[in-house]
The first five atom37 places (N, CA, C, CB, O) and aatype in JSON, in Angstrom:
{
  "aatype": [12, 15, 0, 3, 19, 7, 3, 1, 9, 16, 10, 8, 0, 2, 16, 19, 3, 16, 14, 3, 1, 16, 7, 16, 9, 19, 7, 19, 10, 7, 16, 3, 7, 14, 14, 18, 1, 19, 1, 13, 3, 2, 7, 3, 6, 16, 9, 19, 16, 14, 7, 14, 3, 0, 16, 9, 0, 15, 14, 15, 19, 7, 6, 1, 10, 6, 5, 19, 0, 3, 11, 0, 16, 6, 19, 0, 7, 6, 0, 0, 6, 1, 0, 1, 6, 19, 0, 6, 3, 0, 16, 7, 1, 0, 0, 1, 16, 19, 15, 3, 19, 0, 0, 15, 19, 0, 6, 1, 10, 6, 1],
  "atom_mask": [
    [1, 1, 1, 1, 1],
    [1, 1, 1, 1, 1],
    [1, 1, 1, 1, 1],
    [1, 1, 1, 1, 1],
    [1, 1, 1, 1, 1],
    [1, 1, 1, 0, 1],
    [1, 1, 1, 1, 1],
    [1, 1, 1, 1, 1],
    [1, 1, 1, 1, 1],
    [1, 1, 1, 1, 1],
    [1, 1, 1, 1, 1],
    [1, 1, 1, 1, 1],
    [1, 1, 1, 1, 1],
    [1, 1, 1, 1, 1],
    [1, 1, 1, 1, 1],
    [1, 1, 1, 1, 1],
    [1, 1, 1, 1, 1],
    [1, 1, 1, 1, 1],
    [1, 1, 1, 1, 1],
    [1, 1, 1, 1, 1],
    [1, 1, 1, 1, 1],
    [1, 1, 1, 1, 1],
    [1, 1, 1, 0, 1],
    [1, 1, 1, 1, 1],
    [1, 1, 1, 1, 1],
    [1, 1, 1, 1, 1],
    [1, 1, 1, 0, 1],
    [1, 1, 1, 1, 1],
    [1, 1, 1, 1, 1],
    [1, 1, 1, 0, 1],
    [1, 1, 1, 1, 1],
    [1, 1, 1, 1, 1],
    [1, 1, 1, 0, 1],
    [1, 1, 1, 1, 1],
    [1, 1, 1, 1, 1],
    [1, 1, 1, 1, 1],
    [1, 1, 1, 1, 1],
    [1, 1, 1, 1, 1],
    [1, 1, 1, 1, 1],
    [1, 1, 1, 1, 1],
    [1, 1, 1, 1, 1],
    [1, 1, 1, 1, 1],
    [1, 1, 1, 0, 1],
    [1, 1, 1, 1, 1],
    [1, 1, 1, 1, 1],
    [1, 1, 1, 1, 1],
    [1, 1, 1, 1, 1],
    [1, 1, 1, 1, 1],
    [1, 1, 1, 1, 1],
    [1, 1, 1, 1, 1],
    [1, 1, 1, 0, 1],
    [1, 1, 1, 1, 1],
    [1, 1, 1, 1, 1],
    [1, 1, 1, 1, 1],
    [1, 1, 1, 1, 1],
    [1, 1, 1, 1, 1],
    [1, 1, 1, 1, 1],
    [1, 1, 1, 1, 1],
    [1, 1, 1, 1, 1],
    [1, 1, 1, 1, 1],
    [1, 1, 1, 1, 1],
    [1, 1, 1, 0, 1],
    [1, 1, 1, 1, 1],
    [1, 1, 1, 1, 1],
    [1, 1, 1, 1, 1],
    [1, 1, 1, 1, 1],
    [1, 1, 1, 1, 1],
    [1, 1, 1, 1, 1],
    [1, 1, 1, 1, 1],
    [1, 1, 1, 1, 1],
    [1, 1, 1, 1, 1],
    [1, 1, 1, 1, 1],
    [1, 1, 1, 1, 1],
    [1, 1, 1, 1, 1],
    [1, 1, 1, 1, 1],
    [1, 1, 1, 1, 1],
    [1, 1, 1, 0, 1],
    [1, 1, 1, 1, 1],
    [1, 1, 1, 1, 1],
    [1, 1, 1, 1, 1],
    [1, 1, 1, 1, 1],
    [1, 1, 1, 1, 1],
    [1, 1, 1, 1, 1],
    [1, 1, 1, 1, 1],
    [1, 1, 1, 1, 1],
    [1, 1, 1, 1, 1],
    [1, 1, 1, 1, 1],
    [1, 1, 1, 1, 1],
    [1, 1, 1, 1, 1],
    [1, 1, 1, 1, 1],
    [1, 1, 1, 1, 1],
    [1, 1, 1, 0, 1],
    [1, 1, 1, 1, 1],
    [1, 1, 1, 1, 1],
    [1, 1, 1, 1, 1],
    [1, 1, 1, 1, 1],
    [1, 1, 1, 1, 1],
    [1, 1, 1, 1, 1],
    [1, 1, 1, 1, 1],
    [1, 1, 1, 1, 1],
    [1, 1, 1, 1, 1],
    [1, 1, 1, 1, 1],
    [1, 1, 1, 1, 1],
    [1, 1, 1, 1, 1],
    [1, 1, 1, 1, 1],
    [1, 1, 1, 1, 1],
    [1, 1, 1, 1, 1],
    [1, 1, 1, 1, 1],
    [1, 1, 1, 1, 1],
    [1, 1, 1, 1, 1],
    [1, 1, 1, 1, 1]
  ],
  "atom_positions": [
    [[0.86, -1.17, 0.0], [0.0, 0.0, 0.0], [0.9, 1.22, 0.0], [-0.98, 0.0, 1.23], [1.6, 1.49, 0.98]],
    [[0.88, 1.95, -1.09], [1.75, 3.1, -1.21], [0.95, 4.4, -1.09], [2.5, 3.06, -2.54], [-0.21, 4.46, -1.5]],
    [[1.58, 5.42, -0.52], [0.92, 6.7, -0.3], [1.94, 7.82, -0.37], [0.18, 6.72, 1.07], [3.15, 7.58, -0.3]],
    [[1.45, 9.03, -0.52], [2.29, 10.22, -0.55], [1.9, 11.15, 0.59], [2.15, 10.95, -1.91], [0.82, 11.04, 1.17]],
    [[2.81, 12.06, 0.91], [2.51, 13.07, 1.91], [1.28, 13.85, 1.43], [3.74, 14.03, 2.15], [1.19, 14.24, 0.27]],
    [[0.34, 14.06, 2.34], [-0.88, 14.77, 2.02], [-2.06, 13.85, 1.78], [0.0, 0.0, 0.0], [-3.21, 14.29, 1.82]],
    [[-1.8, 12.57, 1.53], [-2.89, 11.62, 1.34], [-3.62, 11.42, 2.66], [-2.36, 10.26, 0.81], [-3.05, 11.59, 3.74]],
    [[-4.9, 11.07, 2.55], [-5.71, 10.8, 3.73], [-5.73, 9.31, 3.98], [-7.16, 11.36, 3.55], [-5.84, 8.51, 3.05]],
    [[-5.63, 8.92, 5.25], [-5.66, 7.51, 5.61], [-6.78, 7.29, 6.63], [-4.28, 7.05, 6.19], [-6.97, 8.1, 7.54]],
    [[-7.5, 6.21, 6.46], [-8.54, 5.82, 7.4], [-8.21, 4.43, 7.92], [-9.95, 5.86, 6.75], [-8.08, 3.48, 7.14]],
    [[-8.09, 4.32, 9.23], [-7.89, 3.02, 9.87], [-9.25, 2.58, 10.36], [-6.83, 3.1, 11.04], [-9.77, 3.12, 11.34]],
    [[-9.82, 1.59, 9.69], [-11.16, 1.13, 10.03], [-11.1, 0.29, 11.3], [-11.78, 0.31, 8.86], [-10.19, -0.53, 11.48]],
    [[-12.07, 0.51, 12.17], [-12.11, -0.18, 13.46], [-12.41, -1.66, 13.28], [-13.15, 0.47, 14.38], [-13.11, -2.06, 12.35]],
    [[-11.89, -2.46, 14.19], [-12.12, -3.9, 14.17], [-13.37, -4.32, 14.93], [-10.93, -4.62, 14.74], [-13.85, -5.44, 14.78]],
    [[-13.9, -3.4, 15.75], [-15.09, -3.71, 16.52], [-16.15, -2.65, 16.28], [-14.76, -3.81, 18.02], [-15.84, -1.54, 15.84]],
    [[-17.39, -2.99, 16.56], [-18.51, -2.09, 16.28], [-18.46, -0.84, 17.15], [-19.83, -2.81, 16.49], [-18.8, 0.25, 16.69]],
    [[-18.05, -0.99, 18.4], [-18.09, 0.15, 19.33], [-16.86, 1.06, 19.26], [-18.24, -0.35, 20.72], [-16.76, 2.0, 20.04]],
    [[-15.93, 0.8, 18.34], [-14.74, 1.62, 18.19], [-14.85, 2.42, 16.89], [-13.44, 0.74, 18.2], [-15.1, 1.85, 15.83]],
    [[-14.67, 3.75, 16.96], [-14.78, 4.55, 15.74], [-13.54, 4.4, 14.84], [-14.98, 6.03, 16.09], [-12.46, 4.06, 15.32]],
    [[-13.73, 4.64, 13.55], [-12.61, 4.68, 12.62], [-11.71, 5.85, 12.98], [-13.11, 4.78, 11.15], [-12.18, 6.84, 13.55]],
    [[-10.43, 5.76, 12.64], [-9.48, 6.88, 12.83], [-9.06, 7.38, 11.47], [-8.23, 6.44, 13.69], [-8.63, 6.6, 10.61]],
    [[-9.18, 8.68, 11.27], [-8.83, 9.29, 9.99], [-7.78, 10.37, 10.21], [-10.08, 9.87, 9.29], [-7.85, 11.13, 11.18]],
    [[-6.82, 10.42, 9.31], [-5.78, 11.43, 9.43], [-5.1, 11.7, 8.1], [0.0, 0.0, 0.0], [-5.49, 11.18, 7.05]],
    [[-4.07, 12.52, 8.17], [-3.32, 12.92, 6.99], [-1.89, 12.39, 7.12], [-3.32, 14.47, 6.81], [-1.28, 12.49, 8.18]],
    [[-1.38, 11.83, 6.05], [0.01, 11.35, 6.04], [0.91, 12.56, 5.93], [0.26, 10.34, 4.86], [0.84, 13.32, 4.96]],
    [[1.78, 12.74, 6.93], [2.68, 13.89, 6.96], [4.13, 13.5, 6.7], [2.58, 14.61, 8.29], [5.01, 14.35, 6.6]],
    [[4.37, 12.18, 6.58], [5.73, 11.73, 6.28], [5.72, 10.29, 5.81], [0.0, 0.0, 0.0], [5.02, 9.45, 6.36]],
    [[6.51, 10.02, 4.78], [6.7, 8.65, 4.29], [8.08, 8.23, 4.76], [6.56, 8.55, 2.71], [9.09, 8.76, 4.3]],
    [[8.13, 7.27, 5.68], [9.39, 6.9, 6.32], [10.09, 5.75, 5.61], [9.14, 6.54, 7.74], [11.3, 5.57, 5.78]],
    [[9.35, 4.96, 4.82], [9.95, 3.88, 4.05], [10.51, 4.41, 2.75], [0.0, 0.0, 0.0], [10.28, 5.57, 2.39]],
    [[11.25, 3.59, 2.03], [11.83, 4.04, 0.77], [10.78, 4.32, -0.28], [12.81, 3.02, 0.25], [10.9, 5.27, -1.05]],
    [[9.73, 3.5, -0.33], [8.64, 3.78, -1.27], [7.31, 3.28, -0.71], [8.92, 3.12, -2.64], [6.45, 2.79, -1.45]],
    [[7.14, 3.4, 0.58], [5.9, 2.97, 1.22], [5.99, 3.03, 2.72], [0.0, 0.0, 0.0], [6.75, 3.82, 3.27]],
    [[5.2, 2.17, 3.41], [5.15, 2.24, 4.87], [6.52, 2.06, 5.5], [4.2, 1.18, 5.41], [7.42, 1.52, 4.87]],
    [[6.68, 2.52, 6.72], [5.68, 3.13, 7.57], [5.47, 4.61, 7.24], [6.07, 2.99, 9.03], [6.29, 5.24, 6.57]],
    [[4.34, 5.14, 7.72], [3.98, 6.53, 7.49], [3.85, 7.25, 8.82], [2.66, 6.63, 6.69], [3.44, 6.66, 9.81]],
    [[4.2, 8.54, 8.82], [3.9, 9.39, 9.98], [2.54, 10.0, 9.67], [5.02, 10.51, 10.24], [2.35, 10.63, 8.63]],
    [[1.59, 9.8, 10.58], [0.21, 10.23, 10.36], [-0.2, 11.22, 11.46], [-0.74, 9.02, 10.33], [0.02, 10.97, 12.65]],
    [[-0.81, 12.33, 11.04], [-1.41, 13.27, 11.99], [-2.92, 13.06, 11.89], [-1.0, 14.79, 11.68], [-3.55, 13.4, 10.89]],
    [[-3.48, 12.49, 12.96], [-4.91, 12.2, 12.96], [-5.71, 13.48, 13.16], [-5.24, 11.18, 14.05], [-5.19, 14.49, 13.64]],
    [[-6.98, 13.42, 12.79], [-7.85, 14.6, 12.85], [-8.01, 15.14, 14.27], [-9.2, 14.26, 12.29], [-8.34, 16.32, 14.43]],
    [[-7.79, 14.31, 15.29], [-7.89, 14.79, 16.68], [-6.59, 15.44, 17.16], [-8.25, 13.62, 17.6], [-6.5, 15.87, 18.31]],
    [[-5.57, 15.51, 16.28], [-4.3, 16.16, 16.62], [-3.19, 15.21, 17.0], [0.0, 0.0, 0.0], [-2.02, 15.59, 17.02]],
    [[-3.53, 13.96, 17.31], [-2.5, 12.97, 17.64], [-1.65, 12.7, 16.41], [-3.14, 11.65, 18.16], [-2.13, 12.74, 15.28]],
    [[-0.37, 12.42, 16.65], [0.54, 12.08, 15.55], [1.32, 10.84, 15.94], [1.51, 13.27, 15.23], [1.83, 10.75, 17.06]],
    [[1.42, 9.88, 15.02], [2.11, 8.63, 15.3], [2.6, 8.0, 14.01], [1.19, 7.67, 16.06], [2.27, 8.45, 12.92]],
    [[3.4, 6.95, 14.17], [3.89, 6.2, 13.01], [2.98, 5.0, 12.81], [5.39, 5.75, 13.22], [2.66, 4.28, 13.75]],
    [[2.55, 4.8, 11.56], [1.59, 3.76, 11.24], [2.11, 2.9, 10.1], [0.23, 4.37, 10.88], [2.61, 3.42, 9.1]],
    [[2.0, 1.6, 10.26], [2.18, 0.66, 9.15], [0.8, 0.08, 8.9], [3.27, -0.48, 9.47], [0.36, -0.81, 9.63]],
    [[0.1, 0.58, 7.88], [-1.29, 0.18, 7.69], [-1.45, -1.29, 7.36], [-1.91, 1.01, 6.6], [-0.65, -1.89, 6.65]],
    [[-2.51, -1.85, 7.91], [-2.86, -3.23, 7.63], [-4.0, -3.3, 6.63], [0.0, 0.0, 0.0], [-4.32, -2.3, 5.99]],
    [[-4.62, -4.45, 6.5], [-5.7, -4.62, 5.52], [-6.97, -3.85, 5.88], [-6.03, -6.08, 5.39], [-7.86, -3.7, 5.05]],
    [[-7.05, -3.35, 7.12], [-8.22, -2.59, 7.54], [-8.05, -1.09, 7.3], [-8.5, -2.84, 9.02], [-8.83, -0.29, 7.83]],
    [[-7.07, -0.69, 6.5], [-6.8, 0.73, 6.23], [-7.11, 1.05, 4.77], [-5.33, 1.08, 6.57], [-6.95, 0.21, 3.88]],
    [[-7.55, 2.28, 4.55], [-7.72, 2.77, 3.18], [-7.0, 4.09, 3.05], [-9.23, 2.92, 2.8], [-6.94, 4.88, 4.0]],
    [[-6.45, 4.33, 1.87], [-5.73, 5.57, 1.6], [-6.36, 6.23, 0.38], [-4.19, 5.32, 1.37], [-6.64, 5.57, -0.62]],
    [[-6.59, 7.53, 0.49], [-7.19, 8.27, -0.62], [-6.38, 9.53, -0.87], [-8.68, 8.63, -0.32], [-6.02, 10.25, 0.06]],
    [[-6.09, 9.79, -2.13], [-5.4, 11.03, -2.49], [-6.4, 12.18, -2.41], [-4.77, 10.93, -3.92], [-7.56, 12.02, -2.79]],
    [[-5.96, 13.33, -1.93], [-6.87, 14.46, -1.81], [-7.19, 15.04, -3.19], [-6.27, 15.55, -0.9], [-6.45, 14.86, -4.16]],
    [[-8.31, 15.74, -3.25], [-8.68, 16.43, -4.49], [-7.72, 17.61, -4.7], [-10.17, 16.92, -4.44], [-6.94, 17.95, -3.82]],
    [[-7.8, 18.21, -5.86], [-6.95, 19.36, -6.17], [-7.22, 20.48, -5.17], [-7.2, 19.86, -7.62], [-6.29, 21.13, -4.7]],
    [[-8.47, 20.71, -4.85], [-8.82, 21.76, -3.88], [-8.23, 21.49, -2.51], [0.0, 0.0, 0.0], [-7.74, 22.4, -1.84]],
    [[-8.28, 20.21, -2.09], [-7.71, 19.85, -0.78], [-6.19, 20.01, -0.8], [-8.1, 18.41, -0.4], [-5.6, 20.45, 0.18]],
    [[-5.56, 19.63, -1.92], [-4.1, 19.82, -2.05], [-3.74, 21.3, -1.95], [-3.58, 19.24, -3.38], [-2.79, 21.67, -1.27]],
    [[-4.52, 22.14, -2.64], [-4.26, 23.59, -2.58], [-4.42, 24.12, -1.16], [-5.21, 24.35, -3.54], [-3.66, 24.98, -0.72]],
    [[-5.41, 23.6, -0.46], [-5.61, 24.02, 0.93], [-4.41, 23.6, 1.79], [-6.91, 23.43, 1.5], [-3.96, 24.37, 2.65]],
    [[-3.9, 22.38, 1.58], [-2.74, 21.91, 2.32], [-1.52, 22.8, 2.04], [-2.42, 20.44, 1.97], [-0.78, 23.15, 2.95]],
    [[-1.33, 23.15, 0.77], [-0.2, 24.0, 0.39], [-0.35, 25.38, 1.01], [-0.08, 24.11, -1.14], [0.62, 25.96, 1.5]],
    [[-1.58, 25.92, 1.0], [-1.83, 27.23, 1.59], [-1.56, 27.21, 3.1], [-3.27, 27.69, 1.32], [-0.99, 28.15, 3.65]],
    [[-1.99, 26.13, 3.76], [-1.74, 26.01, 5.21], [-0.24, 25.97, 5.49], [-2.42, 24.75, 5.77], [0.24, 26.62, 6.43]],
    [[0.51, 25.21, 4.69], [1.96, 25.12, 4.88], [2.62, 26.48, 4.62], [2.56, 24.04, 3.94], [3.52, 26.88, 5.35]],
    [[2.16, 27.18, 3.57], [2.72, 28.5, 3.25], [2.45, 29.47, 4.39], [2.12, 29.04, 1.94], [3.32, 30.28, 4.73]],
    [[1.27, 29.4, 4.98], [0.94, 30.27, 6.11], [1.85, 29.96, 7.3], [-0.54, 30.1, 6.51], [2.32, 30.88, 7.98]],
    [[2.09, 28.69, 7.54], [2.96, 28.28, 8.64], [4.39, 28.79, 8.42], [2.97, 26.75, 8.79], [5.0, 29.33, 9.34]],
    [[4.92, 28.62, 7.22], [6.28, 29.06, 6.9], [6.37, 30.58, 6.98], [6.7, 28.56, 5.49], [7.36, 31.12, 7.49]],
    [[5.35, 31.28, 6.48], [5.36, 32.75, 6.54], [5.35, 33.24, 7.98], [4.16, 33.32, 5.78], [6.03, 34.21, 8.31]],
    [[4.6, 32.57, 8.84], [4.57, 32.94, 10.26], [5.93, 32.75, 10.91], [0.0, 0.0, 0.0], [6.36, 33.59, 11.7]],
    [[6.6, 31.64, 10.59], [7.94, 31.39, 11.13], [8.93, 32.44, 10.63], [8.42, 29.98, 10.74], [9.78, 32.9, 11.38]],
    [[8.82, 32.8, 9.35], [9.72, 33.82, 8.78], [9.47, 35.17, 9.43], [9.54, 33.92, 7.26], [10.42, 35.91, 9.7]],
    [[8.22, 35.5, 9.67], [7.9, 36.78, 10.32], [8.45, 36.82, 11.74], [6.37, 37.02, 10.33], [8.96, 37.85, 12.17]],
    [[8.35, 35.72, 12.45], [8.89, 35.65, 13.81], [10.4, 35.83, 13.8], [8.52, 34.31, 14.48], [10.96, 36.56, 14.63]],
    [[11.05, 35.18, 12.87], [12.53, 35.3, 12.76], [12.91, 36.74, 12.4], [13.09, 34.31, 11.69], [13.87, 37.27, 12.94]],
    [[12.16, 37.36, 11.49], [12.44, 38.75, 11.11], [12.27, 39.68, 12.31], [11.51, 39.19, 9.96], [13.05, 40.62, 12.49]],
    [[11.25, 39.42, 13.13], [11.04, 40.23, 14.33], [12.22, 40.1, 15.29], [9.73, 39.83, 15.04], [12.68, 41.08, 15.86]],
    [[12.7, 38.86, 15.46], [13.85, 38.64, 16.35], [15.09, 39.36, 15.83], [14.13, 37.14, 16.49], [15.82, 39.97, 16.6]],
    [[15.33, 39.3, 14.52], [16.49, 39.96, 13.92], [16.37, 41.48, 14.09], [16.63, 39.59, 12.42], [17.35, 42.15, 14.4]],
    [[15.16, 42.0, 13.87], [14.95, 43.44, 14.01], [15.17, 43.9, 15.46], [13.53, 43.82, 13.57], [15.78, 44.94, 15.7]],
    [[14.69, 43.1, 16.42], [14.91, 43.45, 17.83], [16.39, 43.42, 18.17], [14.14, 42.49, 18.75], [16.87, 44.27, 18.91]],
    [[17.11, 42.45, 17.63], [18.54, 42.35, 17.87], [19.26, 43.55, 17.28], [19.1, 41.04, 17.29], [20.13, 44.14, 17.92]],
    [[18.9, 43.92, 16.04], [19.53, 45.06, 15.38], [19.21, 46.35, 16.12], [19.07, 45.16, 13.92], [20.07, 47.22, 16.25]],
    [[17.98, 46.49, 16.61], [17.58, 47.68, 17.36], [18.39, 47.78, 18.65], [16.07, 47.65, 17.67], [18.83, 48.86, 19.05]],
    [[18.57, 46.63, 19.31], [19.36, 46.62, 20.54], [20.81, 47.02, 20.29], [0.0, 0.0, 0.0], [21.39, 47.78, 21.07]],
    [[21.4, 46.51, 19.21], [22.79, 46.87, 18.88], [22.89, 48.36, 18.54], [23.3, 46.01, 17.69], [23.84, 49.02, 18.95]],
    [[21.91, 48.89, 17.8], [21.93, 50.31, 17.45], [21.81, 51.17, 18.71], [20.79, 50.64, 16.47], [22.49, 52.18, 18.84]],
    [[20.94, 50.77, 19.62], [20.76, 51.53, 20.86], [22.05, 51.52, 21.68], [19.6, 50.96, 21.69], [22.43, 52.54, 22.25]],
    [[22.72, 50.37, 21.75], [23.99, 50.3, 22.49], [25.05, 51.19, 21.84], [24.5, 48.84, 22.56], [25.81, 51.86, 22.54]],
    [[25.09, 51.2, 20.51], [26.07, 52.04, 19.81], [25.82, 53.52, 20.09], [26.03, 51.78, 18.3], [26.75, 54.27, 20.36]],
    [[24.55, 53.93, 20.02], [24.21, 55.33, 20.31], [24.57, 55.67, 21.74], [22.7, 55.61, 20.05], [25.1, 56.75, 22.01]],
    [[24.3, 54.76, 22.66], [24.62, 54.99, 24.06], [26.12, 55.12, 24.26], [24.08, 53.85, 24.92], [26.57, 55.99, 25.02]],
    [[26.9, 54.27, 23.6], [28.37, 54.35, 23.71], [28.89, 55.67, 23.16], [29.02, 53.17, 22.97], [29.77, 56.29, 23.75]],
    [[28.35, 56.09, 22.01], [28.79, 57.37, 21.41], [28.42, 58.52, 22.34], [28.15, 57.57, 20.0], [29.22, 59.43, 22.55]],
    [[27.21, 58.49, 22.89], [26.78, 59.56, 23.8], [27.68, 59.61, 25.03], [25.32, 59.36, 24.23], [28.04, 60.69, 25.48]],
    [[28.04, 58.44, 25.56], [28.94, 58.41, 26.73], [30.3, 58.96, 26.36], [29.08, 56.97, 27.29], [30.92, 59.66, 27.16]],
    [[30.78, 58.65, 25.18], [32.08, 59.16, 24.73], [32.05, 60.66, 24.57], [32.49, 58.5, 23.4], [32.99, 61.34, 24.97]],
    [[30.99, 61.18, 23.99], [30.87, 62.66, 23.82], [30.79, 63.33, 25.17], [29.62, 63.03, 22.96], [31.43, 64.35, 25.4]],
    [[29.99, 62.77, 26.07], [29.87, 63.35, 27.42], [31.19, 63.35, 28.13], [28.83, 62.59, 28.24], [31.51, 64.31, 28.84]],
    [[31.97, 62.29, 27.97], [33.27, 62.2, 28.6], [34.22, 63.27, 28.05], [33.87, 60.81, 28.41], [34.97, 63.87, 28.81]],
    [[34.19, 63.51, 26.76], [35.05, 64.54, 26.14], [34.66, 65.93, 26.58], [34.99, 64.46, 24.62], [35.5, 66.8, 26.76]],
    [[33.34, 66.12, 26.75], [32.87, 67.46, 27.17], [33.27, 67.75, 28.62], [31.33, 67.57, 27.01], [33.42, 68.91, 29.0]],
    [[33.43, 66.72, 29.44], [33.81, 66.92, 30.83], [35.27, 67.35, 30.96], [33.57, 65.64, 31.63], [35.64, 67.95, 31.97]],
    [[36.08, 67.06, 29.99], [37.5, 67.38, 30.07], [37.77, 68.82, 29.91], [38.25, 66.64, 29.06], [38.93, 69.24, 29.95]]
  ]
}
């Protein structure tokens, strides 16, 4: 049973009182198949080697676009956070430089 990142997997329950588990494949750990890293719809994430009670479905084009948009949003958020950290660091260095220059000028004026 082969799958790609982004495919949906359903692990069908073996008993009547147990619900099926559905999730998204977020990693293919084998060379060309199982095991898969799966993020289930409830947020749990685990490694799965699907058995005969599992089905895998490729997402529609719209679902793929939504997955790509979600990933792009995540990456953009990380980039914005990093840019904020760099800006704060640069602001701190600039403030220290101005403070050092001001102290140097004040020291010269005292002489």
